[in-house]
N, C-alpha and C positions, 0 to 999 in steps of 0.2 A: 846434613841430616841423612843423606844417602849412606854415608859410612857407618852411621849408628844402626841403621836398619839392616843393611846388607853385610852382616858379619855372622859367623856361625852361631854365636850365643844368642843374639837377637832372633835369628831365624829359627833356632830350636824353640825358643819361647813362643814366637808367633805360630809356628807349626803346632806346638802344644795347645795353644789357645784355640786354634782352628780345629784341632782334633776333638777337644772338649765340646766346642760349638757344634761340630758335625754330628757327634754322637748324641748330644742333647736334642738336636733337631730330628735325628732319626727316631728318638724315643717320644718326644713331646709335640712335634709339629704335624698335626693331623689336618690343619686347615689348608684347603686347596686355594692357591693363588694363581688364577688364570690357568687352571688345569694341572698344577704341579704343587709339590711341597718343597720347601727348602731342604728338608732332610733327604728327599729323593735326589735333588740336584747335587748336594754335597757328597752323595754316595757314588756318584758317577765319575768317570775318568776325566771328562773334558774340563771341569773346573780346576782340577789339580794340574792338568797340562797347562792351563792358563797361568796359574800361580808359578809353575816351574819356568815358563817362558819369561814371565816378568822378572823373576829372580835372576835368571841366566843372562838375559840381554842387558840388564842394568848393572850387573857385576862388572867391575873394571877390567878384569882379565879372565881368560879361560880357566885358569887355575882357581881363581876366586869363585867363579861360577860353579865349578865342581865342588869346591869346599863348602860353599853356601847351601847348595841344594840338599845334600845328604842330611844335615841336622834338621832342616825344615821337615823333610819327609819322615825322619825317625821320630821327631817330636810329635808330629801329627799322629803317627801310628801308635806310639807309646801311650799318649793320653787317651786316644780313641778307645783302645782296648782295655785300659785301666778303668775308664768310665763304664765300658761294657761289662766288665767283671763286677764292678761295684754295684751296678744296677741290675745285675743278673739278666742282662740282655742276651738275646740269642745271637751267636756269631759262629762261624765255622772256621776250622783250621785252614781250609782251602783259601778262604778270603785272606787270612793272615799271611799265608805263604805267598799268595799273589801280590799283595801290597808290599810285602818285604822284598820280593823280587823286583818290583817296580822301584822301590826305594833304593836298593843297592845298585840298580842300573841307572838311577837318576844322575849320578856324576858324569857318566859317559854321555847321556842325553843332554846334560847341561853344557858339556864341552862343545857338542855340535850345534846346540841352540845358540850359544854365544856367537858362533861363526856366522849366523844369519845376518848380522849387521855389518859384515865385511863386504868388500866388492867382489864381483865375479859371478860365475854361473853356479858354482857349488853352493854358495849360500842360498841362492834362489831355489835350488833343488831340495836342499834341507828344509827350507820354509814350506815348500809345497808338501814335502813328506810329513811334516808336523801336522799340517792341516788335514791331510789325507788320513793319517793315523787317528786323529781326533774324530773325524767323520766316520771312519770304518768301525772304530770301537763303539761309537754311539749306536751304530746300526746293528752290529753283530752281537755285542755283549749286552747292551742296554735296551735294545728294541726301539731306538730313536731313528732319526734325530727329532727332538722336540724343539719348540720355539726357542727355549733358552740355550739349547745346544747350538742352534744356528746363530744366536746372538754371540755366544762365546767364540764361534768360528769367525764371525765378522770382526770381533775384537782382535782375535789372533791375526787375521789378515792385515788389519790396521797396524798392529805392533810389528809384524814380521816384514811387511812390504812398504809401509808408508813412514812410520816413525823413524827419524834420524837420531842416532845417538853419537855424541862426541866421545871419542876415546883418546 
C-alpha cells in the first residue's frame, strides 16, 4: 500500500486534492470549531510541515523523499490557485511566490527530514530544528501558536523522536 501512495504521481494527486480542499475551506468554512476554522488551519505552515514530515520519513530513501515531496507541494499549489482564480478569490502574488519558494525548497528539506530517522546526533538536531521552525513560524508569521499548532507539534515530536521506521 505504501508504494502506491508514496510515489510522485499519487502524491501530486493527493496534493491536488488537498489544494482544492484547502481553498474550499478558505472560502466556505466560516464555522468556528473550538476557536478556529479548518480554512485557517490549512492556510498555515504547520499542517504542511506535518504532511512533509510524513511523506519524507516514510519514503524508502532520501532520493525518493526528495522526488515525492515536490509533486505533492506543486499539486497543492496548482489546484489551490486554480480554484482561487475560478472562484474569483482574493490572493496575492507574494503568497504565491512564498509558497513556490517553499515548494522548490521542499526537496532539500525532505532530504534532511528523511535523515531524522537515522542514528546519531545530527538527526536529533534536525528534528529539533523542524520543531523549532514550526513553532517560530506559528509565532512570527501566523500570530500563534494556537491549540491545533501545539497538537501538530506534539504529533511532530512523536513522529520525529518516538516512531521507529524500518528501512
